N, C-alpha and C positions, 0 to 999 in steps of 0.2 A: 511521559509515555512516548513510544515510538511513533513519530508523526506519520510515517508511511502506513503503519498499521492503523493508527488513529484515522488516517484518511480512508483507508480501505474499509475500516469499520464504519466510519461515518458514511462513507461511500456505499458500503455494501453490507455490512452485516451487523452486528450487534455485539459482537464479542471482540472482534479483531484484536486489538491488542492493547489493549488495556489488559493484556494477558499477563504482563509482568507486573508484579506489585511494585509500585513506585514508577519512577521516570527513567526509562532507558532508551537510548537511541544510538544508532551509528549512521554517520554520514560519510560519503566518499568524495574525494576531491574532484574526480573526473568521471565522465560517463563510462559505461562498460564497453570498451572496445570501439572499433570504427564501424562495424556492421550493425548499425542500429536501425530498426524498422519502426514505423509509426502505427503498424497494424498487425494483429494476429487475428485472422478472420474467424478462428475458432472461438473467439470471445464474443462474436456478434450475438445479440439477443439480450434477454432479460435474465439477470442473475439475482437470486435472493438468498437470504440466510435461512437455511432449513430449520434452524432452531429459534428463529426470531419470533417476535410478536406480530401476528398478521394484522394487527390494528395500528402498527407503526410503519412509517415509510422508511424502509432501509433496504437498499439494493443498488444495483447499477445496471445501466442499459448501454449497450454498444450498438449504435445505429448502423444503417446501411452504408454510410460513409466512413464507418469505423471510428466514429467519435465516441469516446467514453463519457457517459453522462452520469454523474452522481445524482441519485434520486433524493431530493430534499423536500421537506414540507414545512415552510416557515411557520405555518399555523395549523394545528390539528383541525381537520375538517375542511381546510382550505385546499386550493389547487396545489399540485406538485410543482416544484421549481427545479427542473433538471439543471445541473451545473456541469459545464464541460471542463474536464481535467485532462490535459495532454499527457498520455503515458507513452513510453517507448519500450520496444521489445527487442530482446537479444536472444539468439539461439546459438549455443556454442557447446561443443563436446557432448551433444546429445541431450542437453538440458536447456530449459527455457527460463528466461529472466525478464522481470519488468523493472524499468528505471523511471524515476520521476525526479525532476529538479525541484529543490525546495521552494524556489520562488514561484512555482506553479500551484502551490498549495494555499496561497494567500486567499483569505475569504472562506476557507474550509477549516484550516487548522492554524492555531496561533503558534508562530515559530519565531524564536530568537536566533541570531546568528550562532554558529557553532562556538561553544566556549573554548577557552584555552587555545585559540588559533589567532595569530597575529601576523599580518593584518587580516581583518575579517574578509572572508571570500565573498564575492558578489553572488556566487551561486555554488551550491553543493548538491549532492545527489543521494537519494535513497535507492537501495536495491532490494529486490525480493526474488526468490526462485518460485516458479509455479509449475504445477503439473495438472494436466487435464486427464481425467479418468471418466470417459463417457460423458455424462451430463453433470459431472462434479468438478469443480475447480478448487484445487488445493493451493494455498499460498504459504510459503515458508519464509519467515522474516530473518533478517540478519540477527545473529545471536550476539548481543553486545557483550555479555559476560565472556563468551568464548573469544571474541575479538579483543577484548581488554587483555586477556592473557597472552594472546599472540603479540600484542603491542609491547607488553612488559617483557616478553621473551625475545624481543627484537626480530620477530618473524614478519612483522609488519612495521611500516613507518607511519607515524602519525602522533596524535596527542590523545590524552585521556583527561577528563574532568570528573571528579567524584566528590559528591557532597552527601550528607545523610539523605538517603532515599532517592538519589539520582546518580546516573552514570551515563556520560556522554563520550563517545569515541569518534574520532575523526581520522580517517585513513587517507594517507597521502600517496600520490602517484599519478602518472599519466594514464591515458586510455589503455595502452597495452599492459601496463602494470595491473590495472583493475581486472582485466580479463584473465591475466595470469593468476591473480589472487583467487578468483572464484573457481578456477580450474584446479588449483593445487591445494587450497586450504579449506578447512571445514568452517566457513564463516556463516553458514545458515543453520537454523534450528533443524533438528532431526525430525520433528513432528510439525505438521501444518499449524500455523497460528490462526488460520481461518479456512473454512470450507464453504463454498457457495454452490448452490444448486441451480441448474438452468431451468427456467420456467417456460412453458409453452405459450404463455400469455403475451399479448402485445403490451406496450407501455400504456396505451390508452385503456385497455381492458383492466390492467392492473390498477390504474388510478380509479376507474369507475368502481371496482369491487372494494378497494380500500376505503373510499369515501362512503360507500354504502355501509360497511362494517362500522365505521366511525360514527355515522349518523345513528345507527342502531344503538350504539353504546350510550348516546346522549338521551335516549328515551327514558 
């Protein structure tokens, strides 16, 4: 699976991406440009999967200090355990992107080093494009199939690893190259892989209501 989508799904929704059948992912060698921010204040608040099970803990919360907290519940019926995941944001060419380093996902998603890359990088990055439409957050993931073709056609530099049911792409280049890639080439999916809806609840109210629904189910 795409670990960023897996993260955001674990993080946030319930579908995220395990969208692709099988295991597909794209990692990038460098961050996305030099103008990277640690906060987009429009993300503040509670975001939930509008199509999710309201008896399952799945969502994300961005607090007043702009820390993104993945909502997890180690034991159903027990207290929530928000997990901080550092995300970075890039705004370029009128579009918005989120960047996460793979080593920041430990404890949330099981990750091996990128295959077919020697020596193994100490860190690589996942990118996604996002769009805010009112109280809905659309997330567009890197399209690994499309990126694979760009690598094969020498429009991108990097490596591919393909086995039955898996496809891993690794795109090489420095920060400026990464920014040029997202500006010039169609590396993201045309349709959102996830859509989140902003909730008016506080995290505390969400937890209280979730636990009440879960207790009701056990009766």
